[in-house]
C-alpha positions as CSV (number, residue, x, y, z in Angstrom):
1,M,67.4,-33.7,-90.9
2,H,70.0,-36.5,-92.3
3,Y,72.4,-37.2,-90.0
4,V,74.5,-40.3,-91.2
5,S,74.8,-42.2,-94.4
6,A,76.7,-45.3,-94.9
7,D,77.5,-46.9,-98.5
8,N,78.8,-50.0,-98.8
9,I,80.9,-50.3,-95.9
10,S,83.2,-52.9,-95.1
11,K,85.2,-54.0,-92.2
12,S,87.3,-57.2,-91.3
13,Y,89.9,-58.6,-89.0
14,G,92.7,-60.4,-90.8
15,I,91.2,-62.6,-93.3
16,Q,87.7,-62.9,-91.0
17,P,84.8,-60.5,-92.2
18,L,82.8,-58.5,-89.7
19,F,80.7,-57.4,-92.0
20,S,80.4,-56.4,-96.1
21,H,78.8,-53.9,-98.1
22,L,76.7,-52.6,-95.4
23,S,74.7,-49.3,-96.5
24,F,71.7,-47.7,-94.4
25,H,70.8,-44.2,-93.5
26,I,70.3,-42.4,-89.9
27,N,68.1,-39.5,-89.9
28,E,67.2,-37.3,-86.9
29,G,64.3,-38.8,-84.4
30,D,65.3,-42.1,-85.2
31,K,65.9,-44.3,-82.3
32,I,67.6,-48.1,-83.1
33,A,68.3,-51.1,-81.6
34,L,71.4,-52.6,-83.2
35,I,71.6,-56.7,-82.4
36,A,74.1,-59.6,-83.3
37,R,75.5,-62.2,-82.1
38,N,79.0,-61.4,-79.7
39,G,82.4,-61.3,-82.0
40,T,80.4,-60.0,-85.2
41,G,81.1,-56.5,-85.2
42,K,78.7,-54.7,-83.5
43,S,80.7,-52.8,-81.0
44,T,83.1,-51.9,-84.3
45,L,80.4,-50.6,-86.3
46,L,79.6,-48.3,-83.2
47,K,83.1,-46.7,-83.3
48,I,83.3,-46.5,-86.8
49,L,80.3,-44.2,-86.1
50,A,82.3,-42.6,-83.5
51,G,85.5,-42.2,-85.4
52,K,87.2,-44.1,-83.2
53,E,87.7,-47.0,-86.1
54,T,88.0,-46.5,-89.9
55,V,86.3,-49.0,-92.7
56,D,88.1,-50.6,-95.2
57,E,86.1,-50.1,-98.1
58,G,82.9,-47.6,-98.6
59,K,82.5,-44.4,-97.9
60,L,80.8,-43.0,-94.4
61,Y,78.7,-39.6,-94.3
62,I,78.3,-37.9,-91.3
63,N,76.5,-34.3,-91.3
64,K,79.1,-31.4,-90.3
65,D,75.9,-30.0,-87.6
66,V,76.0,-33.3,-85.9
67,S,77.7,-34.6,-82.7
68,I,78.4,-37.8,-82.3
69,V,78.6,-39.5,-78.8
70,L,79.8,-43.0,-77.9
71,F,79.0,-44.7,-74.3
72,E,81.2,-47.2,-74.5
73,Q,81.2,-50.6,-72.4
74,Q,84.6,-50.1,-71.2
75,P,85.0,-46.3,-70.1
76,H,87.8,-43.9,-70.3
77,F,88.6,-41.7,-67.5
78,N,91.6,-39.3,-66.5
79,E,92.6,-41.8,-63.6
80,T,94.9,-39.1,-62.0
81,E,91.6,-37.4,-61.3
82,N,88.6,-37.4,-59.1
83,V,84.3,-38.0,-59.9
84,L,83.3,-34.4,-60.5
85,H,87.2,-33.3,-62.8
86,N,86.0,-36.3,-65.2
87,I,81.9,-36.4,-65.5
88,F,82.3,-32.2,-65.9
89,S,85.1,-32.1,-68.7
90,Y,83.1,-31.1,-71.3
91,N,84.4,-26.8,-71.6
92,H,81.1,-25.1,-71.5
93,P,80.2,-21.9,-69.3
94,I,77.3,-23.2,-68.0
95,L,78.8,-26.4,-66.9
96,N,82.1,-25.1,-65.9
97,I,80.1,-22.7,-63.2
98,I,77.9,-25.8,-62.4
99,R,80.9,-27.9,-61.5
100,E,82.7,-25.1,-59.5
101,Y,79.4,-24.8,-57.7
102,E,79.2,-28.7,-57.1
103,L,82.2,-28.2,-55.7
104,A,81.5,-25.4,-53.4
105,L,78.8,-27.3,-52.5
106,D,80.4,-30.2,-51.2
107,N,83.3,-28.8,-49.3
108,N,80.9,-26.5,-47.4
109,E,82.2,-23.3,-48.8
110,H,79.5,-20.8,-47.9
111,E,80.7,-17.0,-49.3
112,K,81.8,-18.7,-52.4
113,L,78.3,-20.5,-53.0
114,L,77.3,-17.1,-52.4
115,Q,79.2,-15.8,-55.2
116,L,78.7,-18.7,-57.5
117,N,74.7,-17.9,-56.9
118,I,75.2,-14.5,-58.5
119,K,76.9,-15.7,-62.1
120,M,74.8,-18.8,-62.1
121,D,71.8,-16.2,-61.9
122,E,73.9,-14.2,-64.7
123,L,74.5,-17.3,-67.1
124,S,70.8,-18.6,-66.0
125,A,72.0,-21.5,-65.1
126,W,70.0,-22.6,-62.4
127,N,67.4,-25.1,-64.8
128,F,71.3,-27.0,-66.3
129,E,71.6,-27.5,-62.5
130,V,68.8,-29.0,-61.8
131,K,69.0,-31.6,-64.9
132,V,72.4,-32.4,-63.6
133,K,71.4,-32.8,-60.0
134,Q,68.5,-35.2,-61.2
135,I,71.0,-37.0,-63.2
136,L,74.0,-37.4,-60.4
137,T,70.8,-38.3,-57.7
138,K,69.3,-40.7,-60.0
139,L,72.5,-42.4,-60.7
140,N,73.8,-42.9,-57.1
141,I,76.7,-40.4,-57.7
142,H,77.6,-38.5,-54.5
143,Q,81.1,-38.7,-53.7
144,L,82.5,-36.1,-56.2
145,Q,86.0,-35.7,-55.5
146,Q,86.9,-39.5,-54.7
147,P,89.2,-40.8,-56.9
148,V,88.1,-42.6,-60.1
149,K,91.2,-45.1,-60.1
150,N,90.0,-46.3,-56.5
151,L,86.1,-46.9,-57.6
152,S,84.0,-50.2,-58.9
153,G,83.7,-51.6,-62.1
154,G,80.0,-50.8,-61.5
155,Q,80.6,-47.0,-60.2
156,R,82.7,-46.2,-63.5
157,K,79.9,-47.7,-65.8
158,R,77.3,-45.0,-63.6
159,I,79.8,-42.1,-63.6
160,A,80.5,-42.8,-67.3
161,L,76.5,-42.3,-68.4
162,A,75.8,-39.6,-66.2
163,K,78.9,-37.9,-68.4
164,T,77.3,-38.6,-71.5
165,L,74.3,-37.3,-70.3
166,I,75.3,-34.1,-69.1
167,D,77.2,-33.9,-71.9
168,I,74.4,-34.6,-74.4
169,G,72.7,-31.8,-72.6
170,F,75.1,-29.3,-73.1
171,D,75.4,-29.6,-76.8
172,N,74.1,-27.0,-78.6
173,N,74.5,-29.0,-82.0
174,H,72.5,-31.8,-83.2
175,V,73.4,-35.3,-81.3
176,L,73.5,-38.8,-82.2
177,L,73.6,-40.8,-79.3
178,I,75.6,-44.2,-79.6
179,M,74.8,-46.6,-76.5
180,D,76.6,-49.7,-75.8
181,E,75.2,-52.0,-73.3
182,P,74.0,-48.7,-71.1
183,T,72.0,-50.7,-68.4
184,N,74.8,-53.4,-67.4
185,H,75.3,-52.8,-63.6
186,L,72.8,-50.3,-63.3
187,D,69.8,-51.1,-61.0
188,V,65.7,-51.8,-61.8
189,E,65.1,-48.3,-60.6
190,M,68.0,-46.7,-62.5
191,I,67.3,-48.7,-65.8
192,E,63.4,-47.2,-65.6
193,W,64.4,-43.7,-65.2
194,L,66.9,-44.2,-67.8
195,E,63.9,-45.1,-70.2
196,N,61.6,-42.5,-69.3
197,Y,64.8,-39.8,-69.8
198,L,65.9,-40.8,-72.8
199,N,62.3,-40.8,-74.3
200,Q,61.8,-37.5,-72.6
201,E,64.5,-36.2,-74.2
202,N,64.6,-35.2,-78.1
203,I,67.6,-37.6,-79.0
204,T,68.6,-39.6,-81.8
205,L,69.5,-42.8,-80.7
206,L,71.6,-46.1,-81.9
207,L,72.1,-48.7,-78.8
208,V,73.0,-52.0,-77.9
209,T,71.5,-53.8,-75.6
210,H,70.3,-57.5,-74.0
211,D,67.5,-55.8,-71.8
212,R,64.4,-56.6,-73.8
213,Y,61.7,-54.0,-71.8
214,F,64.4,-51.6,-72.1
215,L,64.7,-52.1,-75.8
216,D,61.0,-52.3,-76.5
217,A,60.9,-49.3,-74.7
218,V,62.8,-46.2,-76.1
219,T,63.5,-47.7,-79.7
220,E,61.2,-47.9,-82.6
221,E,63.6,-49.9,-85.0
222,I,66.0,-52.9,-84.9
223,W,68.5,-53.4,-86.8
224,E,70.2,-57.3,-87.1
225,L,73.3,-57.6,-88.3
226,E,73.9,-61.0,-89.1
227,N,75.6,-63.1,-91.6
228,E,78.0,-59.6,-92.9
229,N,74.8,-58.4,-93.8
230,L,72.0,-56.0,-92.3
231,Y,68.3,-56.5,-91.7
232,N,66.0,-53.7,-90.6
233,Y,62.7,-54.8,-88.1
234,H,60.4,-52.0,-87.5
235,G,58.3,-52.5,-84.3
236,S,59.0,-54.7,-81.0
237,Y,61.4,-57.1,-79.9
238,E,58.9,-59.5,-80.0
239,N,58.0,-58.6,-84.1
240,Y,61.0,-58.9,-84.7
241,I,61.3,-62.1,-83.7
242,E,58.2,-63.3,-85.7
243,K,59.3,-61.2,-88.8
244,K,63.4,-62.8,-88.9
245,A,61.6,-66.2,-89.0
246,A,59.8,-65.1,-91.7
247,R,62.5,-64.1,-93.2
248,L,64.4,-67.0,-92.5
249,E,61.4,-69.2,-93.9
250,S,61.4,-67.3,-97.1
251,E,65.1,-67.2,-98.1
252,Q,65.0,-71.0,-97.4
253,A,61.6,-71.3,-99.9
254,S,63.9,-69.5,-102.6
255,I,66.8,-71.4,-101.9
256,D,64.3,-74.6,-102.4
257,K,62.9,-73.1,-105.5
258,A,66.4,-72.0,-106.8
259,K,67.9,-75.8,-106.4
260,N,64.5,-77.4,-108.6
261,Q,65.6,-74.8,-111.2
262,Y,68.8,-76.1,-110.8
263,R,68.3,-79.6,-111.2
264,K,66.9,-78.8,-114.7
265,E,69.2,-76.1,-116.4
266,L,72.1,-78.6,-114.8
267,E,70.4,-81.4,-117.5
268,W,70.0,-78.8,-120.6
269,M,73.7,-77.8,-119.5
270,R,74.9,-81.2,-120.0
271,K,73.1,-81.8,-123.2
272,Q,74.3,-78.7,-125.2
273,P,77.0,-78.6,-127.8
274,K,80.1,-77.6,-127.0
275,A,79.5,-74.8,-129.9
276,R,77.9,-71.8,-127.9
277,T,75.3,-69.6,-129.9
278,T,73.9,-66.2,-128.4
279,K,70.9,-67.7,-127.1
280,S,72.6,-70.5,-125.4
281,K,75.1,-68.2,-123.3
282,S,72.2,-66.2,-122.0
283,R,71.1,-69.1,-121.1
284,Q,74.7,-70.4,-119.5
285,D,74.4,-66.9,-118.0
286,V,71.3,-68.0,-116.0
287,F,72.6,-71.1,-114.7
288,Y,75.5,-69.6,-113.1
289,E,73.1,-67.1,-111.2
290,V,70.7,-69.9,-110.2
291,E,73.7,-72.9,-109.1
292,A,75.0,-69.9,-107.1
293,K,71.2,-69.7,-105.1
294,A,70.7,-73.3,-105.4
295,K,74.0,-73.9,-103.2
296,Q,73.3,-71.2,-100.3
297,K,73.1,-71.8,-96.5
298,I,70.9,-70.2,-93.9
299,E,73.6,-70.0,-91.8
300,D,71.7,-69.9,-88.3
301,A,74.0,-71.3,-85.7
302,Q,72.5,-71.9,-82.4
303,L,74.0,-72.1,-79.0
304,Q,73.1,-75.9,-77.7
305,L,73.2,-76.2,-74.1
306,Q,72.6,-80.4,-73.3
307,I,73.9,-81.1,-70.2
308,K,73.5,-84.8,-68.2
309,M,72.5,-83.1,-64.6
310,S,73.7,-84.8,-61.6
311,R,71.0,-86.4,-59.6
312,L,69.9,-84.4,-56.7
313,G,69.0,-86.0,-53.7
314,G,65.8,-84.6,-51.2
315,K,68.2,-82.6,-49.3
316,I,69.1,-79.5,-50.6
317,A,69.9,-76.5,-48.8
318,E,69.1,-75.1,-44.9
319,M,69.9,-72.0,-43.4
320,K,69.1,-71.4,-40.0
321,K,69.8,-68.0,-38.4
322,V,72.4,-66.9,-40.1
323,H,73.6,-62.9,-39.5
324,K,76.5,-61.5,-41.4
325,S,77.6,-57.5,-41.4
326,Y,80.4,-55.5,-42.2
327,A,81.4,-53.1,-40.3
328,N,77.8,-51.0,-39.8
329,T,76.3,-52.5,-42.4
330,V,74.1,-55.5,-42.0
331,I,73.5,-58.1,-44.8
332,L,71.7,-60.9,-42.9
333,N,69.9,-60.7,-39.8
334,G,68.7,-64.1,-38.5
335,F,67.9,-65.4,-41.8
336,D,66.1,-68.8,-42.4
337,Y,65.1,-71.0,-45.3
338,T,64.8,-74.5,-46.6
339,F,65.4,-75.0,-49.9
340,S,63.1,-77.1,-51.5
341,K,63.9,-79.3,-55.1
342,G,63.3,-77.3,-58.5
343,E,62.6,-73.9,-56.8
344,R,63.4,-70.9,-58.8
345,I,64.0,-68.0,-56.9
346,G,65.3,-64.8,-58.3
347,I,67.0,-61.8,-55.4
348,V,66.8,-58.1,-56.2
349,G,67.4,-55.0,-54.4
350,K,69.9,-52.0,-54.6
351,N,73.1,-52.1,-55.0
352,G,75.8,-52.8,-52.3
353,V,72.3,-54.4,-50.1
354,G,74.8,-57.8,-50.3
355,K,72.9,-60.3,-52.7
356,S,76.3,-61.4,-53.7
357,T,78.2,-61.7,-50.4
358,F,74.4,-64.0,-49.9
359,L,75.2,-66.6,-52.5
360,N,78.9,-66.5,-51.1
361,I,77.8,-67.3,-48.0
362,L,75.4,-69.8,-49.5
363,Q,78.2,-71.8,-51.0
364,H,80.4,-71.1,-48.2
365,I,82.7,-68.8,-50.0
366,E,82.5,-66.7,-47.1
367,Q,82.0,-67.1,-43.7
368,A,78.7,-66.2,-41.6
369,D,79.1,-64.2,-38.7
370,S,77.0,-67.2,-37.1
371,G,74.1,-69.1,-37.8
372,K,74.2,-72.5,-40.1
373,I,74.4,-73.6,-43.6
374,N,73.6,-77.4,-44.2
375,I,73.8,-78.1,-47.7
376,G,72.7,-81.7,-49.5
377,D,75.3,-84.5,-49.8
378,T,74.3,-84.2,-53.8
379,V,74.4,-80.7,-54.3
380,I,76.7,-79.6,-57.0
381,F,77.0,-75.6,-57.5
382,G,77.6,-74.5,-60.3
383,N,78.5,-70.8,-59.6
384,F,77.9,-67.7,-62.5
385,S,79.8,-64.9,-60.4
386,Q,80.1,-61.7,-62.1
387,Q,84.0,-61.7,-61.3
388,G,83.7,-63.6,-64.8
389,L,87.1,-66.1,-66.1
390,T,89.6,-66.5,-63.3
391,V,92.8,-67.6,-65.0
392,K,96.1,-67.0,-64.0
393,E,97.4,-67.1,-66.8
394,N,96.5,-66.7,-70.5
395,V,95.9,-69.8,-72.6
396,R,94.1,-70.5,-75.7
397,V,90.3,-71.6,-75.5
398,I,90.9,-75.5,-75.8
399,E,93.7,-75.5,-73.0
400,Y,91.5,-73.5,-71.0
401,V,88.6,-75.5,-71.3
402,K,90.7,-79.1,-71.2
403,T,92.0,-77.6,-67.3
404,F,88.5,-78.4,-66.5
405,A,88.1,-82.3,-68.4
406,E,88.7,-84.1,-71.8
407,S,85.0,-85.1,-72.2
408,F,81.6,-83.9,-71.5
409,P,78.7,-86.7,-70.5
410,L,75.6,-85.8,-72.4
411,A,71.6,-86.1,-71.4
412,N,71.3,-88.8,-73.9
413,G,73.9,-91.1,-72.7
414,G,76.9,-90.3,-75.1
415,S,80.0,-87.5,-74.5
416,L,81.3,-84.8,-76.5
417,S,85.2,-84.1,-76.5
418,A,86.5,-80.6,-75.2
419,A,86.5,-79.2,-78.9
420,Q,82.6,-80.6,-79.9
421,F,81.7,-79.0,-77.0
422,L,83.2,-75.6,-77.8
423,E,81.2,-76.0,-81.0
424,L,78.1,-76.2,-79.3
425,F,78.4,-73.3,-77.6
426,L,79.6,-71.7,-81.1
427,F,83.5,-71.9,-80.5
428,T,84.3,-72.9,-84.0
429,P,88.2,-74.6,-84.4
430,E,89.8,-71.4,-85.5
431,K,88.4,-69.6,-82.5
432,Q,89.5,-72.4,-80.3
433,Y,92.8,-71.6,-80.5
434,T,92.7,-67.8,-80.0
435,Y,93.9,-66.7,-76.6
436,L,91.1,-65.7,-74.1
437,N,92.8,-62.0,-74.1
438,N,91.8,-61.6,-77.4
439,L,87.6,-62.6,-77.1
440,S,85.1,-60.1,-76.8
441,G,83.5,-59.4,-73.4
442,G,80.3,-62.0,-74.6
443,E,82.1,-64.5,-76.0
444,K,84.0,-64.7,-72.8
445,K,80.7,-64.9,-70.5
446,R,79.9,-67.5,-73.2
447,L,82.8,-69.6,-72.0
448,Q,82.1,-69.3,-68.4
449,L,78.7,-70.4,-69.1
450,L,80.6,-73.6,-70.8
451,T,82.9,-74.2,-68.1
452,I,80.2,-74.4,-65.6
453,L,77.9,-76.3,-67.1
454,F,80.9,-78.8,-67.9
455,K,80.6,-79.9,-64.3
456,N,77.1,-81.1,-64.5
457,P,75.6,-79.1,-61.9
458,N,72.0,-79.2,-60.6
459,F,72.2,-76.0,-58.1
460,L,72.1,-73.4,-60.8
461,I,73.6,-69.6,-59.2
462,L,73.7,-66.8,-61.6
463,D,74.8,-63.7,-60.2
464,E,74.3,-60.9,-63.4
465,P,74.3,-63.5,-66.2
466,T,72.7,-61.0,-68.9
467,N,75.5,-58.7,-68.8
468,D,77.4,-59.2,-72.3
469,L,75.6,-61.7,-73.8
470,D,73.7,-61.3,-77.0
471,L,70.8,-61.3,-77.5
472,P,70.1,-65.0,-79.4
473,T,72.6,-66.7,-76.5
474,L,69.9,-65.2,-74.2
475,A,67.4,-66.7,-76.0
476,V,68.9,-70.1,-75.6
477,L,69.9,-69.7,-72.3
478,E,66.6,-68.8,-71.4
479,Q,65.3,-72.1,-73.1
480,F,68.0,-74.1,-71.2
481,L,67.3,-72.9,-67.6
482,E,63.5,-73.1,-68.5
483,N,64.1,-76.8,-68.8
484,F,66.5,-77.2,-66.2
485,Q,65.5,-79.6,-63.4
486,G,67.4,-78.4,-60.3
487,C,67.6,-75.5,-58.4
488,I,68.4,-72.0,-59.6
489,L,69.1,-69.0,-57.7
490,I,69.6,-65.8,-59.9
491,V,70.2,-62.2,-59.1
492,S,69.8,-60.2,-62.3
493,H,68.4,-56.2,-63.1
494,D,67.2,-58.0,-66.5
495,R,63.2,-57.9,-65.6
496,Y,62.9,-59.8,-68.9
497,F,65.0,-62.5,-68.1
498,M,63.3,-62.6,-64.9
499,D,59.8,-62.5,-65.3
500,K,59.9,-65.8,-68.0
501,L,62.5,-67.6,-65.3
502,V,61.5,-67.1,-61.7
503,D,58.8,-68.1,-59.3
504,H,59.5,-66.0,-56.1
505,L,61.8,-63.1,-54.8
506,F,64.3,-62.5,-52.4
507,V,63.8,-58.9,-52.1
508,F,66.8,-57.3,-50.2
509,E,65.6,-54.3,-48.7
510,G,68.6,-53.8,-46.7
511,N,69.9,-53.5,-42.9
512,G,69.4,-57.4,-43.3
513,V,65.4,-57.1,-44.2
514,I,65.0,-59.7,-46.7
515,K,61.0,-60.2,-48.2
516,D,59.9,-63.0,-49.2
517,F,57.6,-62.1,-52.6
518,P,55.5,-64.6,-54.0
519,G,55.5,-63.6,-57.6
520,T,57.7,-62.4,-60.6
521,Y,59.6,-59.3,-61.0
522,T,57.2,-57.1,-62.9
523,Q,54.5,-58.2,-59.9
524,Y,57.2,-57.0,-57.2
525,R,57.8,-53.9,-59.1
526,I,53.6,-53.1,-59.4
527,W,52.9,-54.1,-55.5
528,Q,56.2,-51.9,-54.8
529,K,55.1,-48.8,-57.1
530,E,51.3,-49.3,-55.4
531,Q,53.1,-49.2,-51.9
532,E,54.7,-45.6,-52.7
533,K,51.7,-44.4,-53.6
534,N,49.9,-45.8,-50.3
535,Q,52.7,-44.3,-48.6
536,E,52.8,-41.2,-50.1
537,K,48.7,-41.0,-49.8
538,T,49.1,-41.8,-46.1
539,S,52.1,-39.1,-45.5
540,A,50.0,-36.4,-47.5
541,Q,46.7,-37.7,-45.2
542,A,49.3,-36.8,-42.4
543,T,50.5,-33.2,-43.2
544,T,46.7,-32.6,-44.1
545,L,45.8,-34.1,-40.4
546,K,48.7,-31.7,-38.8
547,Q,47.4,-28.4,-41.2
548,D,43.9,-29.1,-39.5
549,N,45.0,-29.7,-36.0
550,S,47.0,-26.5,-36.5
551,I,43.3,-24.8,-37.3
552,T,41.6,-26.5,-34.2
553,T,44.2,-24.9,-32.2
554,K,43.7,-21.7,-33.8
555,K,40.1,-22.1,-33.3
556,K,40.3,-22.3,-29.6
557,A,42.0,-19.4,-28.8
558,G,39.4,-17.1,-30.2
559,F,39.5,-13.8,-29.4
560,K,41.9,-12.4,-32.3
561,E,39.5,-14.4,-34.9
562,K,36.4,-12.2,-33.7
563,I,38.5,-8.9,-33.5
564,E,39.1,-9.6,-36.8
565,F,35.7,-11.0,-37.8
566,E,34.3,-7.5,-36.6
567,M,37.0,-5.8,-38.6
568,L,36.2,-7.1,-42.0
569,D,32.6,-6.5,-41.6
570,K,33.0,-2.4,-41.3
571,E,36.2,-3.1,-44.0
572,I,33.3,-4.7,-46.5
573,A,30.6,-2.5,-46.0
574,E,33.3,0.6,-46.7
575,F,34.5,-1.1,-49.9
576,E,31.0,-1.6,-51.2
577,T,30.0,2.1,-50.1
578,E,33.1,3.5,-52.6
579,K,32.6,0.3,-55.1
580,E,29.1,1.9,-55.4
581,Q,30.4,5.8,-56.0
582,L,33.4,4.3,-58.7
583,I,30.7,2.7,-60.6
584,A,28.4,5.8,-60.4
585,Q,31.3,8.0,-61.2
586,M,31.8,6.0,-64.6
587,S,28.2,6.4,-65.4
588,S,29.0,9.9,-66.0
589,T,28.9,11.1,-69.9
590,D,31.2,14.0,-69.7
591,L,34.2,12.7,-67.0
592,P,37.8,12.5,-68.6
593,F,39.5,9.6,-70.3
594,E,42.7,9.9,-68.0
595,S,40.0,10.1,-65.0
596,M,38.4,7.5,-66.6
597,E,41.5,5.4,-66.7
598,I,42.2,6.0,-62.7
599,I,38.6,5.0,-61.5
600,S,38.3,1.8,-63.5
601,K,42.2,0.6,-62.2
602,R,40.7,1.6,-58.1
603,L,37.3,0.0,-59.3
604,Q,39.2,-3.3,-60.1
605,Q,41.7,-3.3,-57.0
606,I,38.4,-2.7,-54.5
607,T,36.5,-5.7,-56.6
608,H,39.7,-7.6,-55.6
609,E,40.2,-6.8,-52.2
610,L,36.4,-7.2,-51.8
611,E,36.8,-11.2,-53.0
612,I,39.3,-11.6,-50.5
613,K,37.6,-10.3,-47.4
614,E,34.5,-11.7,-48.2
615,M,36.3,-15.7,-48.2
616,R,37.9,-14.8,-45.2
617,W,34.7,-13.3,-43.4
618,L,32.9,-16.8,-44.4
619,E,35.9,-18.3,-43.1
620,L,35.8,-16.5,-39.6
621,S,32.2,-16.9,-39.7
622,E,32.0,-20.9,-39.9
623,L,34.9,-20.9,-36.9
624,L,33.0,-18.3,-34.8
């Protein structure tokens, strides 16, 4: 079924075009990832498809039977309502009754629950209730009567995701689900669950994500929005990288060929007389086409990260018997560790176990309850925090950077002005005079990274650095970090990013327990799943042992089993006698049909009863 068609659509803001003359189709069952640099129109294109923005030119056709559901990076809520009302705002009879049921469950209203049970039965709503409960549980949403206005950014994102998944589950029409960075603020268990959910459901999907493992798991096609054009690639992210390189190489070869032809045609043009024949006019038209092709430039601007890292001495950092708690929540419980030069450590654990607090304590941003944190004299921290840019008032990009320094020293001994350094981070001269509040989320992240590197750090602390960064920028950041000679501490739910960069992990298991795991993120997840399987196996064995012990206890009693065994002997003998009589009656040739039917049913019943009693007789014979 055909869902969406775009015919030569264009969109600009002011004089700056985001994209021009795009044409594409989305059909039922398509699962597409959209890749582009920050600020080039990804989110705008998604909003256009969802009807929240309009095109400047071209036509957009959406099938009247198709509903489009948009999951945005910055979700919108009714701030005066609680979590329950925001999640269940979609008007559907089954969803309405489930909302009432969840509210009664939350308030322990037993009488109302009994009444709602009857209504749930009448509407056959229990399957939907199970699905809703699974979504809420997996996304760790429990306090349904909490006001939305009091929630953190991560909680709001998870609630918006739950609402989106529940809404599409109750939409009777065909649905195109559009998701803009759905994995931000989700821990790995949630991301893996979402992968499975999207794969199991019959969903047509258009997705923007920086998580390459997630991208490969849920999509089959990649669209790249670049230089105002849309390029299509089938297959994985790795295949996209290979095909894009081949495309750029082919385009460059085509331009080089046009340049050679252009030189020859230019010489011919110069020799032509002013009077034009029909033949020469035709060749002149070809010349202008070749000229346009020859003067093309392949713009593949890459973020450039070059820093002169401050010298790092022998003593890095040491944490001795460090304790930290908030009320009844233990973050650190006598933590000991000595950091070595060049260490790359990943920090993982569920949300709320204290990962960010640990980073702040290491940098003396927060105080520990007890213990010692000794930092080497040469250590310069570069802190890429989730808090983002900290600005007291709105300023232009260039003014903000100059508050740190007017120039920046390079690894080769030279230096760059603030404006030149901004250009390395893909901030054009025009963009440098943009106010900070007009930057996209990804551009703000890029600027935040710039200001950190401006200080020449030798110990980088990266707290969820991949959120809101586009994939091309991430690839350059990864390459830079691979060659970085200092220490790196990374908190991230991006499995691809972690696998590429860390040597071992600090696993925050909760209640102050921190495990040092020697391996990559994927290796840890494999180990963790094996542990879970072993625990399930051990639990199953314990249950079996309990049952066996129970049976053993019954064996010792013995008297009832003996009576039962004796009775079974008599019952089996009686059933066998009756069975033989019935078989003999059925052999009679003059038996009426009605009698034959009655005897046949009785014979089936006796045969079934005999099987049960004989199995029980065998069990008791072994016991006694």
